N, C-alpha and C positions, 0 to 999 in steps of 0.2 A: 345402961342395961340395954342389951340388944333384944329386939322383939323376935328375931329368928334364931334364938339360941338353941342349941341341940336339945336341951332338956324341954324347952317349950314345944318344939316340934314333936318330940316323943310323947309328951302328954296329950297333944292334939291328936296324934295318930291313935293313941289308946282310946280317947273319947269317940273318935270316928268309928273305930272298930266296935265299940260297945253299942253305939247307936245303930249302925247299919249291919253289922255282922260281917264275917269274912266272905260269905257267899255273895252278898249284895255289893261289896266293895269293888269288885271287878266290873259290875254293871255300871256303877256310878262313875268309875274312872273312864270307861268306854264312852258313856254319854257325854261326859265333860270333854273328852278328846274330840268327839264329833262336833260338839258345839263350838269349840275353839277353831277347828278346821273350817267349818261353814262360815264363821265370822271372818276369818282371814280371807276366804275366797270372796266374800261379799265386799270387803274393804278394798281388795285389789282388783275388783272387776272393772274393766275399762268403761270410761264414761259413755262411749257410743252405745254400748249394750244397755246401759241404764236408761238412755233416752229413746230407745227404739219403741215404736208403737206396739200395742198389745197384740195386734193381729195384722196380717197382710191386707185384709179387706179394708181396714181403716186407712192404711197408707195409700191405697189405690183409689179410694172413693173421692171424686171431685167435690169441691165445696160449691153448693148452689148459691148463686147470688140472687137477691130479690129483683124482680122485674118492675120497672117503673110503669105506672099507668099512663096511657096515652091521654093527652089533654083533649077535651071535647070541643 
């Protein structure tokens, strides 16, 4: 028995129509499409962009090293 049989998909579509209604079905589809597109963009984002600093100020700021006390 196939889980994606045409009768099963038809019953699922009818249930979704009853729950959301025909007017909200387009909104749900659009939101789902945007979510999938954003997910694909995030997955395919280059590694260099992911590891970039949050702001330019952080990248340019030198790291201060502690000064050693002079022996007396």
